[in-house]
C-alpha positions in Angstrom: 37.9 15.1 6.2 34.5 14.8 8.0 33.1 17.7 6.0 34.1 16.1 2.7 32.5 12.8 3.8 29.3 14.6 4.7 29.2 16.5 1.4 29.7 13.3 -0.5 26.9 11.5 1.4 24.5 14.4 0.9 25.4 14.6 -2.8 24.8 10.9 -3.2 21.4 11.2 -1.4 20.4 14.2 -3.6 21.3 12.3 -6.8 19.4 9.2 -5.6 16.4 11.4 -4.7 16.4 13.1 -8.1 16.5 9.7 -9.9 13.6 8.4 -7.8 11.5 11.6 -8.3 12.2 12.2 -12.0 9.7 9.5 -13.3 6.8 11.1 -11.3 7.8 14.6 -12.4 8.0 13.5 -16.0 4.6 11.8 -15.8 2.9 14.9 -14.4 4.5 17.2 -17.0 3.7 14.9 -19.8 0.0 14.8 -18.7 -0.4 18.5 -19.6 1.4 18.3 -22.9 -0.1 18.1 -26.4 0.3 15.0 -28.6 2.9 16.9 -30.7 5.0 17.8 -27.7 5.0 14.3 -26.2 6.2 12.8 -29.5 8.8 15.5 -30.2 12.4 14.3 -30.8 14.4 15.3 -28.8 11.8 15.4 -26.1 11.0 18.7 -24.3 11.0 18.7 -20.5 8.5 21.5 -19.8 5.3 21.9 -21.8 5.2 24.9 -24.1 1.4 25.1 -24.0 0.1 23.4 -20.9 -3.4 21.9 -21.3 -5.8 20.0 -19.0 -7.7 18.5 -21.9 -6.0 15.1 -21.3 -7.6 15.0 -17.8 -11.0 15.8 -19.2 -10.6 13.0 -21.8 -9.4 10.6 -19.1 -12.7 11.0 -17.2 -14.7 10.7 -20.3 -12.9 7.7 -21.7 -13.2 5.5 -18.6 -15.6 5.8 -15.6 -12.8 7.1 -13.3 -15.3 8.3 -10.7 -16.8 4.8 -10.3 -13.2 3.4 -10.2 -12.2 5.9 -7.6 -15.2 5.1 -5.3 -14.4 1.4 -5.7 -10.8 2.0 -4.9 -11.7 3.9 -1.7 -14.1 1.2 -0.5 -11.7 -1.6 -1.2 -8.7 0.2 0.4 -10.6 1.2 3.6 -12.0 -2.3 4.0 -8.7 -4.0 3.4 -6.9 -1.6 5.8 -9.5 -2.1 8.5 -9.5 -5.9 8.3 -5.7 -6.1 8.1 -5.2 -3.8 11.1 -7.7 -5.9 13.2 -6.1 -9.3 12.3 -2.6 -7.9 12.6 -3.3 -6.5 16.1 -4.8 -9.8 17.4 -2.0 -12.0 15.8 0.8 -9.7 17.1 -0.6 -9.8 20.6 -1.0 -13.6 20.5 2.6 -14.1 19.3 4.1 -11.6 21.7 2.2 -12.0 25.0 0.2 -15.2 25.1 2.0 -18.4 26.1 1.0 -21.5 24.2 2.8 -24.6 22.9 4.6 -24.1 19.6 4.2 -20.4 19.5 7.6 -19.6 18.2 7.6 -22.5 15.7 4.2 -21.4 14.3 5.4 -17.8 13.9 8.6 -19.1 12.1 6.4 -21.1 9.7 4.3 -18.0 9.1 7.4 -15.9 8.4 8.6 -18.5 5.9 5.4 -17.9 3.9 6.7 -14.4 3.1 9.1 -16.1 0.6 6.0 -17.2 -1.4 5.1 -14.6 -4.0 1.4 -13.6 -4.3 1.4 -14.8 -7.9 1.7 -18.4 -6.8 -1.4 -18.1 -4.7 -3.6 -16.6 -7.4 -5.1 -19.9 -8.6 -6.0 -21.0 -5.0 -7.5 -17.6 -4.2 -9.4 -17.6 -7.4 -10.8 -21.1 -6.8 -11.9 -20.0 -3.3 -13.6 -16.9 -4.5 -15.4 -18.9 -7.2 -16.6 -21.5 -4.7 -17.9 -18.8 -2.5 -19.7 -17.3 -5.5 -18.1 -13.9 -4.9 -16.5 -13.5 -8.4 -17.0 -10.0 -9.9 -17.9 -8.4 -6.5 -16.1 -6.0 -4.2 -15.7 -8.6 -1.5 -13.6 -10.6 -3.9 -11.1 -7.7 -4.0 -11.0 -7.5 -0.2 -11.0 -11.0 1.2 -7.5 -12.1 0.0 -5.9 -9.0 1.6 -7.4 -9.2 5.1 -4.1 -10.3 6.8 -0.4 -9.9 6.4 2.5 -11.8 7.9 4.9 -8.9 7.3 2.7 -6.4 9.1 2.3 -8.9 11.9 6.1 -9.2 12.1 6.5 -5.4 12.5 3.8 -5.0 15.1 4.9 -8.1 17.1 8.4 -6.7 17.4 7.0 -3.5 18.8 4.8 -5.3 21.2 7.9 -7.3 22.4 9.6 -4.0 23.2 6.9 -3.1 25.8 8.1 -4.2 29.3 6.5 -7.3 30.7 6.1 -5.5 34.0 3.4 -3.3 32.4 1.4 -6.4 31.4 1.7 -8.0 34.8 0.7 -4.7 36.5 -2.4 -4.5 34.4 -3.3 -8.1 35.1 -3.0 -7.5 38.8 -5.3 -4.5 38.6 -7.9 -6.8 37.0 -7.5 -5.9 33.3 -8.2 -8.8 30.9 -6.0 -9.5 28.0 -8.6 -7.9 25.7 -8.8 -4.7 27.7 -4.9 -4.6 28.1 -4.6 -4.9 24.4 -6.9 -2.1 23.4 -6.4 0.2 26.3 -2.6 0.1 26.7 -0.8 -1.7 23.9 -2.7 -0.3 20.9 -2.3 3.4 21.9 1.4 2.8 22.6 1.8 1.2 19.2 0.3 4.1 17.2 3.5 4.8 15.2 3.7 1.2 14.0 -0.1 1.1 13.3 0.1 4.2 11.2 2.9 2.7 9.2 1.0 -0.6 8.7 -2.1 1.3 7.7 -0.3 3.5 5.2 1.8 0.8 3.6 -1.3 -1.5 3.3 -3.4 1.4 1.8 -0.7 2.0 -0.9 -0.6 -1.7 -1.7 -4.4 -2.1 -1.9 -4.8 1.1 -3.9 -2.2 0.0 -6.5 -3.4 -3.6 -6.8 -3.9 -4.5 -10.5 -3.4 -8.1 -11.2 -5.9 -9.5 -8.8 -8.5 -6.9 -10.0 -8.2 -8.1 -13.6 -8.6 -11.7 -12.6 -11.4 -11.4 -10.0 -13.7 -8.9 -11.8 -15.4 -8.7 -15.1 -17.5 -5.5 -15.1 -16.6 -1.9 -14.7 -19.0 -1.5 -11.8 -16.6 -3.2 -9.4 -13.2 -2.5 -10.9 -10.7 -0.1 -9.4 -8.5 2.8 -10.6 -5.4 0.9 -11.8 -7.6 -1.0 -14.2 -8.7 2.3 -15.8 -5.3 2.6 -17.4 -6.2 -0.3 -19.7 -8.7 2.0 -21.5 -5.8 4.0 -23.0 -4.0 1.0 -24.5 -5.6 0.2 -27.9 -4.6 -1.8 -31.0 -4.2 1.5 -32.8 -1.5 2.7 -30.4 -1.1 4.6 -27.2 -1.7 8.3 -26.7 0.9 8.8 -24.0 -0.2 12.3 -22.9 -3.7 10.8 -22.1 -2.2 7.8 -20.5 0.0 10.0 -18.3 -3.0 12.0 -17.2 -4.8 8.8 -16.2 -1.7 7.6 -14.4 -1.4 10.8 -12.5 -5.0 10.5 -11.3 -4.2 7.0 -10.0 -0.8 7.8 -8.4 -1.1 11.3 -7.0 -3.4 10.4 -4.0 -0.9 7.9 -2.7 2.0 10.3 -3.3 0.2 12.9 -1.2 -0.6 10.3 1.5 3.0 9.1 1.6 4.5 12.6 1.8 2.1 13.6 4.6 2.9 10.6 6.7 6.5 9.8 5.7 7.9 10.5 9.2 5.4 8.1 10.7 6.4 5.4 8.3 10.1 5.7 9.1 9.4 5.9 12.8 7.1 2.8 12.8 9.4 0.7 10.7 12.5 1.6 12.9 10.6 0.9 16.1 9.2 -2.3 14.8 12.7 -3.6 14.1 14.2 -2.9 17.6 13.5 -6.4 19.0 12.5 -9.8 17.8 
């Protein structure tokens, strides 16, 4: 009975994995097909004559190199700022004692129910008033903190024994030194998780890029897909090539660090 149950669970997981992976496989295969093959009915799965002309056209149609550099700059800056603010906020809400700490943290958690789309107008007004519209900082500032990542890291910090904190304080370590010398190295799995999830979010950001930028010099990779949608129709093989350029770096990053993501999320949910 146990063997049948295990077989059923694994079969269910395999089917779910195939359903999740299929769109990415179809995108990559379609990117090396010709226009005739993409529009063939019924569709063919594997390309009969693979070609990389779609990728050459993608780089010629839109300045993907400039978009790629902008995406890297924005992603690195957002991850660095978010990590710094998350570490400080998590330490404050897990170790420092001040009036209304738990109430304030509860209020911050309640903000997670507010979708980002509701904050676009406020963020846009702020960026305009600071005269940062159509600049790279405009793509970075709204993503320099996260309540969700603070929640994950705070829960991990709470799992660290208080005796370790008091021992460090007795030995003369300040809160600042205790945070960066002891707590941050111990929280490496959670920090890796936060960094990777935040990198994926920033890399795929599209709506805010369209609103906050006007020129190609400061736009990022997801916006480049717009260049393949014209009034005369969509060449899907070229669009799939462009989409592959955008998606593949994050797929590789996720596959390389998937174990760290699972470990960090699970440890972050142990207490709190």
